[in-house]
C-alpha positions as CSV (number, residue, x, y, z in Angstrom):
1,X,-39.9,20.0,4.4
2,X,-40.5,16.8,2.4
3,X,-38.3,13.8,2.9
4,X,-36.9,13.9,-0.6
5,X,-35.1,17.2,0.1
6,X,-33.5,16.1,3.4
7,X,-30.5,14.3,2.0
8,X,-29.7,16.9,-0.7
9,X,-29.8,19.5,2.1
10,X,-27.4,17.5,4.3
11,X,-25.1,17.0,1.3
12,X,-25.2,20.7,0.6
13,X,-24.2,21.5,4.1
14,X,-21.4,18.9,3.8
15,X,-20.0,20.5,0.7
16,X,-20.3,24.0,2.1
17,X,-18.2,23.2,5.2
18,X,-15.7,21.1,3.4
19,X,-14.8,23.5,0.5
20,X,-12.1,25.4,2.4
21,X,-10.5,22.1,3.4
22,X,-10.7,20.7,-0.1
23,X,-9.0,23.9,-1.4
24,X,-6.0,23.2,0.9
25,X,-6.0,19.5,-0.1
26,X,-5.8,20.5,-3.8
27,X,-2.6,22.5,-3.1
28,X,-1.1,19.5,-1.3
29,X,0.9,17.1,-3.4
30,X,-0.3,13.5,-3.3
31,X,1.7,11.2,-1.1
32,X,3.0,7.8,-2.1
33,X,0.0,5.9,-0.9
34,X,-2.5,8.2,-2.7
35,X,-0.3,8.1,-5.8
36,X,-0.6,4.3,-5.8
37,X,-4.4,4.6,-5.9
38,X,-4.1,7.0,-8.8
39,X,-1.8,4.6,-10.7
40,X,-4.2,1.7,-10.0
41,X,-7.1,3.8,-11.3
42,X,-5.1,4.1,-14.6
43,X,-4.7,0.3,-14.6
44,X,-7.7,-0.9,-12.7
45,X,-7.3,-4.6,-13.4
46,X,-3.6,-5.0,-12.9
47,X,-3.7,-6.0,-9.2
48,X,-6.0,-7.5,-6.6
49,X,-4.3,-5.7,-3.8
50,X,-2.9,-2.3,-3.2
51,X,0.3,-2.2,-5.3
52,X,3.4,-3.4,-3.5
53,X,1.4,-4.5,-0.5
54,X,-0.2,-7.9,0.4
55,X,-3.6,-6.4,1.5
56,X,-6.1,-3.8,0.5
57,X,-8.5,-3.8,-2.4
58,X,-8.6,-1.8,-5.7
59,X,-12.1,-0.5,-4.8
60,X,-11.1,3.1,-4.4
61,X,-9.1,2.9,-7.7
62,X,-12.3,1.5,-9.4
63,X,-14.2,4.5,-8.1
64,X,-11.6,6.9,-9.4
65,X,-11.2,5.2,-12.8
66,X,-14.4,6.5,-14.4
67,X,-13.6,10.0,-13.2
68,X,-10.1,9.7,-14.8
69,X,-11.9,8.8,-18.1
70,X,-14.4,11.6,-17.9
71,X,-12.1,14.3,-16.6
72,X,-8.3,14.0,-16.5
73,X,-6.1,11.3,-14.8
74,X,-4.3,13.8,-12.5
75,X,-4.0,14.7,-8.8
76,X,-7.1,17.0,-8.8
77,X,-9.4,14.3,-10.2
78,X,-8.0,11.8,-7.7
79,X,-8.7,14.3,-4.9
80,X,-12.2,14.6,-6.2
81,X,-12.7,10.9,-5.9
82,X,-11.8,11.1,-2.2
83,X,-14.0,14.2,-1.7
84,X,-16.9,12.2,-3.1
85,X,-16.1,9.2,-0.8
86,X,-16.1,11.6,2.2
87,X,-19.5,13.0,1.2
88,X,-20.8,9.4,0.8
89,X,-20.6,9.0,4.6
90,X,-23.5,11.5,4.9
91,X,-26.1,9.4,3.2
92,X,-24.8,6.3,5.0
93,X,-25.3,8.1,8.3
94,X,-28.8,9.1,7.1
95,X,-29.7,5.5,6.3
96,X,-28.4,4.1,9.6
97,X,-30.3,6.7,11.7
98,X,-33.4,6.2,9.6
99,X,-33.3,2.5,10.4
100,X,-33.8,3.5,14.0
101,X,-36.2,6.4,13.6
102,X,-37.1,8.4,10.5
103,X,-37.0,11.6,12.6
104,X,-33.3,11.0,13.4
105,X,-32.2,10.6,9.8
106,X,-31.8,14.3,8.9
107,X,-30.1,15.3,12.2
108,X,-27.7,12.4,11.8
109,X,-26.9,13.4,8.2
110,X,-26.3,17.0,9.2
111,X,-24.0,15.9,12.1
112,X,-22.1,13.7,9.6
113,X,-21.9,16.8,7.3
114,X,-20.2,18.6,10.2
115,X,-18.5,15.7,11.8
116,X,-15.6,15.2,14.2
117,X,-12.6,17.1,12.9
118,X,-10.9,13.7,12.2
119,X,-13.6,12.9,9.7
120,X,-13.2,16.4,8.1
121,X,-9.5,15.3,7.7
122,X,-10.6,12.0,6.2
123,X,-12.9,13.8,3.8
124,X,-10.0,15.8,2.4
125,X,-6.6,14.2,2.9
126,X,-7.4,10.6,3.9
127,X,-5.1,7.6,4.0
128,X,-6.2,5.2,1.2
129,X,-8.6,2.4,1.9
130,X,-10.2,3.9,4.9
131,X,-12.9,6.0,3.2
132,X,-14.1,3.1,1.1
133,X,-13.9,0.7,4.1
134,X,-16.1,3.0,6.2
135,X,-18.7,3.4,3.5
136,X,-18.8,-0.4,2.9
137,X,-19.0,-1.1,6.6
138,X,-22.0,1.2,7.0
139,X,-23.6,-0.4,4.0
140,X,-23.2,-3.8,5.6
141,X,-25.2,-2.6,8.6
142,X,-27.9,-1.0,6.5
143,X,-28.4,-4.1,4.4
144,X,-28.4,-6.3,7.5
145,X,-31.3,-4.2,8.9
146,X,-33.2,-4.5,5.6
147,X,-32.6,-8.3,5.3
148,X,-33.4,-8.9,8.9
149,X,-36.7,-7.1,8.6
150,X,-37.7,-9.3,5.6
151,X,-36.6,-12.5,7.4
152,X,-38.6,-11.7,10.5
153,X,-41.6,-11.1,8.3
154,X,-41.2,-14.5,6.8
155,X,-40.3,-13.1,3.4
156,X,-37.6,-14.3,1.0
157,X,-34.6,-12.0,1.0
158,X,-32.2,-13.7,-1.3
159,X,-31.3,-10.6,-3.3
160,X,-30.7,-8.4,-0.2
161,X,-28.7,-11.2,1.5
162,X,-26.5,-11.8,-1.6
163,X,-25.9,-8.1,-1.9
164,X,-25.0,-8.1,1.8
165,X,-22.5,-10.9,1.2
166,X,-20.9,-9.1,-1.7
167,X,-20.6,-5.8,0.2
168,X,-19.2,-7.6,3.3
169,X,-16.6,-9.4,1.1
170,X,-15.6,-6.1,-0.5
171,X,-15.4,-4.5,3.0
172,X,-13.1,-7.1,4.5
173,X,-11.0,-7.2,1.3
174,X,-10.6,-3.4,1.5
175,X,-9.6,-3.4,5.2
176,X,-9.6,-6.1,7.8
177,X,-10.8,-3.5,10.5
178,X,-14.3,-4.0,9.0
179,X,-14.4,-7.5,10.4
180,X,-15.9,-6.4,13.7
181,X,-18.7,-4.7,11.8
182,X,-19.3,-7.7,9.6
183,X,-19.3,-10.1,12.6
184,X,-22.0,-8.0,14.4
185,X,-24.1,-7.7,11.2
186,X,-23.8,-11.5,10.7
187,X,-25.0,-12.1,14.2
188,X,-28.0,-9.8,13.6
189,X,-28.9,-11.8,10.5
190,X,-28.7,-15.1,12.4
191,X,-30.9,-13.7,15.2
192,X,-33.4,-12.5,12.5
193,X,-34.0,-16.2,11.7
194,X,-34.7,-17.1,15.3
195,X,-38.3,-17.9,14.5
196,X,-37.3,-20.9,12.6
197,X,-37.1,-24.1,14.6
198,X,-34.5,-26.0,12.6
199,X,-30.9,-25.0,12.4
200,X,-30.8,-26.4,8.9
201,X,-33.7,-24.1,7.8
202,X,-32.0,-21.1,9.4
203,X,-28.8,-21.9,7.6
204,X,-30.6,-22.4,4.3
205,X,-32.3,-19.0,4.7
206,X,-29.0,-17.3,5.2
207,X,-27.1,-19.2,2.5
208,X,-27.1,-16.4,-0.1
209,X,-25.3,-14.2,2.5
210,X,-23.0,-16.9,3.8
211,X,-21.8,-18.0,0.4
212,X,-20.8,-14.7,-1.1
213,X,-18.3,-13.0,1.3
214,X,-15.6,-15.7,0.9
215,X,-15.3,-15.4,-2.9
216,X,-15.9,-11.6,-2.8
217,X,-12.9,-11.3,-0.4
218,X,-10.9,-14.1,-2.0
219,X,-8.0,-11.8,-3.1
220,X,-7.6,-10.8,0.5
221,X,-7.4,-14.2,2.2
222,X,-5.7,-16.0,-0.6
223,X,-2.9,-13.5,-0.7
224,X,-2.7,-13.5,3.1
225,X,-2.4,-17.3,3.1
226,X,0.4,-17.2,0.6
227,X,2.1,-14.3,2.3
228,X,1.6,-13.9,6.1
229,X,2.5,-10.2,5.8
230,X,-1.1,-9.8,4.5
231,X,-2.3,-10.0,8.1
232,X,0.3,-7.6,9.4
233,X,-2.3,-4.8,9.8
234,X,-4.0,-6.8,12.5
235,X,-1.1,-8.8,13.8
236,X,-1.0,-8.8,17.6
237,X,2.7,-9.5,18.1
238,X,5.9,-9.2,16.2
239,X,9.6,-8.4,16.4
240,X,8.9,-4.9,17.7
241,X,6.9,-6.0,20.7
242,X,5.2,-9.0,22.3
243,X,1.5,-9.3,22.7
244,X,1.4,-8.4,26.4
245,X,4.0,-5.7,26.2
246,X,2.1,-4.0,23.4
247,X,-1.2,-4.3,25.1
248,X,0.2,-2.8,28.3
249,X,1.5,0.2,26.4
250,X,-1.7,0.9,24.4
251,X,-4.6,0.0,26.7
252,X,-4.0,2.8,29.3
253,X,-4.1,5.3,26.5
254,X,-7.1,4.2,24.6
255,X,-9.0,7.2,25.9
256,X,-6.7,9.4,23.9
257,X,-7.7,7.8,20.6
258,X,-11.4,7.9,21.6
259,X,-11.0,11.6,22.3
260,X,-9.5,12.1,18.8
261,X,-12.5,10.2,17.3
262,X,-15.0,12.4,19.2
263,X,-13.2,15.7,18.5
264,X,-10.9,16.6,21.5
265,X,-7.9,16.9,19.0
266,X,-7.0,16.2,15.4
267,X,-3.7,15.4,13.8
268,X,-2.3,17.5,11.0
269,X,-2.3,14.4,8.8
270,X,-3.9,11.1,9.7
271,X,-2.4,9.7,12.9
272,X,0.7,11.9,13.1
273,X,1.5,11.7,16.8
274,X,3.8,14.7,17.0
275,X,1.7,17.1,15.0
276,X,-1.7,17.4,16.8
277,X,-4.1,20.3,17.0
278,X,-6.0,20.5,20.2
279,X,-9.7,21.6,20.3
280,X,-10.6,24.6,22.4
281,X,-11.2,23.4,26.0
282,X,-14.9,24.2,25.8
283,X,-15.3,22.5,22.4
284,X,-13.5,19.4,23.7
285,X,-15.6,19.3,26.8
286,X,-18.9,19.7,24.9
287,X,-18.0,17.0,22.5
288,X,-17.1,14.4,25.1
289,X,-20.1,15.2,27.3
290,X,-22.6,15.4,24.5
291,X,-21.5,12.1,23.0
292,X,-21.0,10.4,26.3
293,X,-24.4,11.4,27.7
294,X,-26.2,10.6,24.5
295,X,-24.6,7.2,24.3
296,X,-25.6,6.4,27.9
297,X,-29.2,7.4,27.2
298,X,-29.1,5.4,23.9
299,X,-27.9,2.3,25.8
300,X,-30.6,2.6,28.5
301,X,-33.4,3.3,26.0
302,X,-32.2,0.5,23.7
303,X,-32.2,-2.0,26.5
304,X,-35.7,-1.0,27.6
305,X,-37.1,-1.0,24.0
306,X,-35.5,-4.3,23.2
307,X,-37.1,-5.9,26.2
308,X,-40.5,-4.7,25.1
309,X,-39.9,-6.1,21.6
310,X,-39.3,-2.8,19.9
311,X,-37.4,-3.3,16.6
312,X,-35.6,0.1,16.9
313,X,-34.3,-0.8,20.3
314,X,-32.8,-4.1,19.0
315,X,-31.2,-2.2,16.1
316,X,-29.8,0.3,18.5
317,X,-28.3,-2.5,20.6
318,X,-26.6,-3.8,17.4
319,X,-25.0,-0.4,16.7
320,X,-23.9,-0.2,20.3
321,X,-22.4,-3.7,19.9
322,X,-20.5,-2.6,16.8
323,X,-19.1,0.5,18.6
324,X,-18.2,-1.7,21.5
325,X,-16.5,-4.4,19.4
326,X,-14.4,-1.8,17.6
327,X,-13.3,-0.3,20.9
328,X,-12.6,-3.7,22.3
329,X,-10.5,-4.8,19.3
330,X,-8.6,-1.5,19.1
331,X,-5.7,-2.1,21.5
332,X,-4.7,-5.6,20.1
333,X,-3.2,-5.0,16.7
334,X,0.5,-4.2,16.9
335,X,0.0,-1.1,14.7
336,X,-2.5,0.4,17.2
337,X,-1.4,3.3,19.3
338,X,-2.9,6.3,21.1
339,X,-2.5,8.2,17.8
340,X,-4.1,5.5,15.6
341,X,-7.5,7.1,15.5
342,X,-8.2,5.5,12.1
343,X,-8.7,2.1,13.7
344,X,-11.6,3.4,15.7
345,X,-13.4,5.1,12.7
346,X,-15.8,2.2,12.1
347,X,-17.5,3.1,15.4
348,X,-18.2,6.7,14.4
349,X,-21.2,6.2,12.1
350,X,-23.0,4.0,14.5
351,X,-22.3,6.5,17.3
352,X,-23.8,9.4,15.2
353,X,-26.9,7.4,14.5
354,X,-27.3,6.4,18.2
355,X,-26.7,10.0,19.4
356,X,-29.5,11.5,17.2
357,X,-31.8,8.6,17.8
358,X,-31.4,8.9,21.6
359,X,-32.2,12.6,21.4
360,X,-35.2,12.1,19.2
361,X,-36.6,9.3,21.3
362,X,-36.1,11.2,24.6
363,X,-37.4,14.6,23.7
364,X,-38.4,14.8,20.1
365,X,-36.8,16.4,17.0
366,X,-36.2,19.8,18.6
367,X,-34.0,18.4,21.3
368,X,-32.2,16.3,18.7
369,X,-31.4,19.4,16.6
370,X,-30.1,21.1,19.7
371,X,-27.6,18.3,20.3
372,X,-26.6,18.2,16.6
373,X,-26.1,21.9,16.3
374,X,-24.0,22.1,19.5
375,X,-21.8,19.2,18.4
376,X,-21.5,20.6,14.9
377,X,-20.4,24.0,16.2
378,X,-17.8,22.3,18.5
379,X,-16.5,20.3,15.5
380,X,-16.3,23.2,13.2
381,X,-14.4,25.3,15.7
382,X,-11.7,22.7,15.8
383,X,-11.9,22.1,12.1
384,X,-11.2,25.8,11.6
385,X,-8.0,25.4,13.6
386,X,-7.1,22.4,11.3
387,X,-7.7,24.6,8.2
388,X,-5.5,27.4,9.6
389,X,-2.7,24.9,10.3
390,X,-3.0,23.4,6.9
391,X,-2.8,26.8,5.3
392,X,0.5,27.7,7.1
393,X,2.1,24.2,6.9
394,X,5.2,23.6,4.8
395,X,4.3,20.5,2.7
396,X,8.0,19.6,2.5
397,X,8.4,19.5,6.3
398,X,7.1,16.9,8.8
399,X,4.6,15.4,9.0
400,X,4.0,15.7,5.3
401,X,7.5,15.2,3.9
402,X,6.2,15.9,0.4
403,X,9.3,17.5,-1.0
404,X,9.0,19.3,-4.3
405,X,10.0,16.8,-7.0
406,X,9.4,19.3,-9.9
407,X,13.1,20.2,-10.1
408,X,14.3,16.6,-10.3
409,X,11.6,15.7,-12.8
410,X,12.7,18.5,-15.0
411,X,16.3,17.4,-14.8
412,X,15.3,13.8,-15.7
413,X,13.4,15.0,-18.7
414,X,16.3,17.2,-19.8
415,X,18.7,14.2,-19.5
416,X,16.2,11.8,-21.2
417,X,16.0,9.7,-18.1
418,X,12.7,7.9,-18.3
419,X,13.2,5.3,-15.5
420,X,14.6,5.6,-12.0
421,X,15.1,4.0,-8.6
422,X,13.8,6.1,-5.7
423,X,12.4,5.5,-2.2
424,X,8.7,4.7,-1.6
425,X,7.0,8.0,-1.7
426,X,9.1,9.8,-4.4
427,X,9.0,6.7,-6.6
428,X,5.2,6.6,-6.8
429,X,4.8,10.4,-6.9
430,X,7.3,10.7,-9.8
431,X,5.4,8.0,-11.7
432,X,1.9,9.4,-11.1
433,X,2.7,13.1,-11.4
434,X,4.5,12.6,-14.7
435,X,1.6,10.6,-16.2
436,X,4.0,7.6,-16.3
437,X,6.3,9.4,-18.7
438,X,8.8,8.7,-16.0
439,X,8.5,5.3,-14.3
440,X,10.2,5.0,-10.9
441,X,10.4,2.1,-8.5
442,X,11.9,1.3,-5.1
443,X,15.0,-0.9,-5.6
444,X,13.4,-3.2,-3.0
445,X,10.1,-3.2,-1.1
446,X,10.7,-1.0,1.9
447,X,7.4,-1.9,3.6
448,X,6.9,-5.6,2.9
449,X,10.1,-7.6,2.4
450,X,10.3,-9.5,-0.9
451,X,6.7,-8.6,-1.8
452,X,6.5,-7.9,-5.6
453,X,6.7,-4.3,-6.8
454,X,4.7,-3.1,-9.8
455,X,7.4,-1.2,-11.6
456,X,10.7,-2.8,-10.4
457,X,11.2,-5.1,-13.4
458,X,10.2,-2.3,-15.8
459,X,13.0,-0.1,-14.4
460,X,15.5,-3.0,-14.2
461,X,14.8,-3.8,-17.9
462,X,15.3,-0.2,-19.1
463,X,18.4,1.6,-20.3
464,X,17.7,5.2,-19.6
465,X,17.9,4.7,-15.8
466,X,18.7,7.1,-13.0
467,X,18.8,7.0,-9.2
468,X,16.9,9.7,-7.2
469,X,17.8,10.1,-3.6
470,X,15.9,12.3,-1.2
471,X,17.9,12.4,2.0
472,X,15.3,14.6,3.8
473,X,12.9,11.6,3.7
474,X,13.6,8.7,5.9
475,X,14.0,5.5,3.9
476,X,16.0,2.3,3.5
477,X,17.9,3.8,0.6
478,X,21.5,4.9,1.2
479,X,22.4,8.6,1.8
480,X,24.0,10.3,-1.2
481,X,27.5,10.1,0.3
482,X,27.1,6.3,1.0
483,X,25.8,5.7,-2.5
484,X,28.7,7.5,-4.1
485,X,31.1,5.5,-2.1
486,X,29.5,2.3,-3.3
487,X,29.5,3.6,-6.9
488,X,33.2,4.3,-6.6
489,X,33.9,0.8,-5.4
490,X,31.9,-0.6,-8.3
491,X,33.9,1.5,-10.8
492,X,32.6,3.2,-13.9
493,X,31.3,6.7,-14.5
494,X,28.2,8.6,-13.5
495,X,26.8,12.1,-13.3
496,X,25.4,13.8,-10.2
497,X,22.8,16.6,-10.3
498,X,21.4,18.4,-7.3
499,X,17.8,19.2,-8.0
500,X,16.0,21.0,-5.1
501,X,15.6,18.5,-2.3
502,X,16.7,15.6,-4.4
503,X,19.9,14.3,-5.9
504,X,19.8,12.7,-9.4
505,X,22.4,10.2,-10.5
506,X,22.4,9.2,-14.2
507,X,24.7,9.0,-17.2
508,X,26.0,5.6,-16.0
509,X,28.9,4.0,-17.8
510,X,30.0,0.6,-16.6
511,X,33.7,-0.2,-16.4
512,X,33.3,-3.1,-18.9
513,X,31.6,-3.6,-22.3
514,X,28.4,-5.5,-22.8
515,X,30.1,-7.9,-25.2
516,X,30.5,-11.4,-23.6
517,X,31.5,-15.0,-24.5
518,X,30.1,-18.0,-22.7
519,X,32.7,-20.2,-21.0
520,X,32.6,-23.6,-22.8
521,X,34.2,-25.5,-19.9
522,X,31.2,-24.6,-17.7
523,X,29.1,-27.2,-19.6
524,X,25.4,-26.3,-19.6
525,X,26.4,-23.1,-17.9
526,X,28.5,-22.1,-20.8
527,X,26.4,-23.1,-23.8
528,X,24.9,-19.6,-24.4
529,X,21.4,-20.9,-23.5
530,X,20.1,-19.5,-20.2
531,X,17.3,-22.1,-20.1
532,X,19.9,-24.8,-19.3
533,X,21.8,-24.9,-16.0
534,X,24.1,-26.8,-13.8
535,X,23.5,-27.6,-10.1
536,X,26.9,-27.6,-8.4
537,X,27.5,-29.3,-5.0
538,X,26.0,-27.3,-2.1
539,X,29.3,-27.3,-0.3
540,X,32.9,-26.9,-1.4
541,X,34.3,-24.9,-4.3
542,X,33.3,-25.2,-8.0
543,X,36.0,-24.3,-10.4
544,X,35.8,-23.6,-14.1
545,X,39.0,-23.4,-16.2
546,X,39.5,-21.4,-19.3
547,X,41.1,-23.0,-22.4
548,X,44.0,-20.6,-21.9
549,X,44.7,-17.6,-19.7
550,X,42.9,-14.5,-20.9
551,X,42.7,-10.8,-19.9
552,X,39.2,-10.1,-18.8
553,X,37.4,-6.8,-18.0
554,X,34.8,-8.7,-16.0
555,X,33.0,-12.0,-15.5
556,X,29.2,-12.4,-15.1
557,X,27.5,-15.2,-13.3
558,X,23.8,-15.9,-14.2
559,X,21.2,-18.1,-12.5
560,X,17.9,-18.0,-14.4
561,X,16.1,-20.8,-12.5
562,X,13.0,-19.7,-10.8
563,X,13.5,-21.8,-7.7
564,X,17.3,-22.1,-7.1
565,X,19.7,-19.3,-7.9
566,X,23.2,-18.2,-7.0
567,X,24.4,-18.7,-3.4
568,X,23.4,-15.9,-1.1
569,X,26.7,-16.2,0.6
570,X,29.7,-16.9,-1.6
571,X,33.3,-16.0,-2.5
572,X,34.3,-15.7,-6.2
573,X,38.0,-16.1,-6.9
574,X,40.1,-16.0,-10.0
575,X,43.5,-17.5,-10.8
576,X,46.1,-16.4,-13.3
577,X,47.8,-19.8,-13.3
578,X,45.1,-22.2,-12.1
579,X,47.0,-22.7,-8.8
580,X,46.8,-19.6,-6.7
581,X,43.4,-18.0,-6.3
582,X,42.5,-14.4,-5.3
583,X,39.0,-13.5,-4.0
584,X,37.5,-10.8,-6.3
585,X,34.0,-10.7,-5.0
586,X,32.3,-11.5,-1.7
587,X,28.5,-11.8,-1.2
588,X,27.0,-12.4,2.2
589,X,23.5,-13.2,3.4
590,X,21.6,-10.0,4.3
591,X,24.4,-7.9,2.9
592,X,22.8,-7.5,-0.5
593,X,21.7,-3.9,0.1
594,X,25.3,-2.8,0.5
595,X,26.5,-4.7,-2.6
596,X,26.0,-2.3,-5.5
597,X,26.8,-4.0,-8.9
598,X,26.5,-3.2,-12.6
599,X,23.5,-5.0,-14.2
600,X,22.0,-4.2,-17.6
601,X,24.3,-1.2,-17.9
602,X,23.3,0.6,-14.7
603,X,24.0,0.1,-10.9
604,X,21.6,-2.2,-9.0
605,X,21.5,-3.9,-5.6
606,X,21.1,-7.6,-6.7
607,X,18.5,-9.0,-4.3
608,X,17.3,-11.8,-6.5
609,X,20.7,-13.5,-6.8
610,X,20.2,-13.9,-10.5
611,X,23.1,-11.9,-12.1
612,X,26.4,-10.9,-10.5
613,X,28.9,-9.0,-12.6
614,X,32.4,-8.9,-11.1
615,X,34.8,-6.3,-12.4
616,X,38.3,-7.6,-13.1
617,X,39.9,-4.6,-14.7
618,X,41.9,-6.5,-17.4
619,X,43.6,-9.0,-15.1
620,X,44.7,-12.3,-16.6
621,X,42.4,-15.2,-15.7
622,X,43.0,-18.9,-16.1
623,X,40.3,-20.3,-13.8
624,X,37.2,-19.1,-11.9
625,X,36.2,-20.5,-8.6
626,X,32.8,-20.1,-6.9
627,X,32.6,-21.2,-3.2
628,X,29.5,-21.0,-1.0
629,X,30.3,-19.6,2.4
630,X,28.7,-21.1,5.5
631,X,25.8,-22.3,3.4
632,X,24.2,-25.6,2.6
633,X,21.5,-24.2,0.4
634,X,21.2,-25.7,-3.1
635,X,22.2,-23.3,-5.9
636,X,22.3,-23.2,-9.7
637,X,24.3,-21.6,-12.5
638,X,22.9,-20.9,-16.0
639,X,25.8,-19.1,-17.6
640,X,29.3,-18.0,-16.9
641,X,30.0,-15.1,-19.2
642,X,33.4,-13.6,-19.9
643,X,34.0,-10.0,-20.8
644,X,37.2,-10.0,-22.9
645,X,39.6,-7.1,-22.4
646,X,40.4,-4.9,-25.3
647,X,37.5,-6.0,-27.5
648,X,35.7,-2.7,-27.2
649,X,35.7,0.5,-25.2
650,X,34.2,0.5,-21.7
651,X,31.1,2.3,-22.9
652,X,30.5,0.1,-25.9
653,X,27.4,-1.9,-26.3
654,X,25.2,-0.6,-23.5
655,X,22.9,1.5,-25.7
656,X,19.3,0.5,-26.3
657,X,18.9,-2.1,-29.0
658,X,15.2,-3.1,-28.4
659,X,12.1,-1.1,-29.0
660,X,11.4,0.5,-25.5
661,X,7.6,0.6,-26.1
662,X,7.1,-3.1,-26.3
663,X,4.8,-4.9,-23.9
664,X,6.2,-7.8,-21.7
665,X,4.9,-10.5,-24.0
666,X,6.3,-8.6,-27.1
667,X,9.6,-8.3,-25.3
668,X,9.8,-12.0,-24.6
669,X,9.0,-12.9,-28.2
670,X,11.6,-10.4,-29.5
671,X,14.3,-11.7,-27.2
672,X,13.6,-15.4,-28.0
673,X,13.2,-14.9,-31.8
674,X,16.4,-12.7,-32.1
675,X,18.8,-13.9,-29.4
676,X,22.0,-11.9,-28.9
677,X,24.1,-14.3,-27.0
678,X,27.1,-12.0,-27.3
679,X,25.6,-9.4,-25.0
680,X,25.3,-9.6,-21.2
681,X,22.1,-7.5,-21.2
682,X,20.3,-10.0,-23.5
683,X,20.6,-12.7,-20.9
684,X,19.4,-10.4,-18.1
685,X,16.5,-9.1,-20.1
686,X,15.6,-12.7,-21.2
687,X,15.3,-13.6,-17.5
688,X,13.1,-10.6,-16.7
689,X,10.8,-11.2,-19.7
690,X,10.1,-14.8,-18.6
691,X,9.0,-13.9,-15.1
692,X,5.3,-14.6,-14.5
693,X,3.1,-11.5,-14.4
């Protein structure tokens, strides 16, 4: 067989063994993480990180974007992108093994075509970022070998080194777990310049590689510097556990994760600790023994070869170092556990190359094929068990928890609800599966506190808004009964619809009209211009008196300043005579998620402390008092808006009055050119439209 047919043959084997798993993946709804990648593929330049998260790159979205253009931007095309990424590991294994010995290339590619069951899972239903990170990490090693060869020969390697730097930057941007691979490859490049006498000359030779990774990975480290949550994936301590406590719990069980990497077991979905499929005893034993013996032989042969100056031996030592560094780093991140096999995956491609190289070097190609076929058979037996489990699994049950959202989506379309609040997974799934005809967002970031969400402002700005609660999925959102109790306290009207595993709340009618009047006695906070403000004293009460007592349906407080807003802890009181005051609203620090209020005509949890509407129910008001509670934080007030009683019915004024298809810049221009200072929702929308994007 000629060399040019080797790689197509291995890819063909990879496709053949994966088709049944791909079929099961195609009938599995996308989860929230995968839906984010699909949405990013539709908007490939909107974010430098995975949406709603301070880390990760859009590389996988960039890969899917051309497929979305050529085919259709749906779940099947998104799955295809991940199928192709899984197949891309086959040529990377081929290239790594070929760098050691050309005879090991095809066996390594075939072994990667029939890999450990965990990689069969990653090739079908992967968690985002990991497939791209693995391909990029392997490319870093291959490019390091090529650049090192040129450097040792005294040739200029600027192009290869610059490419290495670019790929290394993309790899660490995509996932920080690739840092161990990049560190080992960088050491290899440095050693490749050992023939130079001057450190300055060595540094100059490597300048093309050294200067590129930092800018290529800039979105990763600049975001992480601005928000420390960006390093959470590799954090070694936190509120959940201290460093030593965590290390003591994980280190004794590292062998379990290693076994999962090599094929002793495989989770139903990536790293689900309670849903694991064990390999047959003989298959597990064969996998562990074959990999273990081959790696021992590879280590011994690499050491001997390196001492004799053999280039293949030195390269094998580098791959052993990569695998060792990955294993050494594994127990330290707080997110690591015995089930976190994904954090060991950067070691697998080097292991595959080493196993086939050791067999070829020890006894020729025939022995290598024996090892590969034995391992492939063991892997496929367990993968068949995984396939059978997927075929029988209920996608709405753990560990998937991919409840059917078709019923609730149909109800939303029937009720003309185009925007909604929902928990993490359902929100992104509703948005992606509907082709963004429905836009849903978490009401707050459930994973990374205060980190911006891509669709939250869009939903908050809209009028046709609903709430979708899925009590069968664990989340920070309230249960339906709790939500209804909070709605009852807020007043107004709503409609509840049970739709399969979800409950839809829509048809919201606030207990007061949108019509408002600024309070003139509030000075700059009563001039109808939200760009002006007052900064009351940080302690003590601030009181605003009305010209004469009036019956009010509600009062709205607005703080439009970007830096200082309403107090996080405060009491709002009203007085009918200006002497005796009654508390009508209480806000407390960290209690925002229990304080449901009417904003822009629908219920929201006001986490930004920018607009608080207080229902008064027609009571007579002569003065309004705002008093921070146990707080010395500065605060501001842009407008005090009065909702007069009897001016209009409770439902009046909350209908849409702005073209819903405008972009954010167009909305801002429309709101500024045609101000509607007699509407509460104009002020709120004005604030949203001015936020930086």
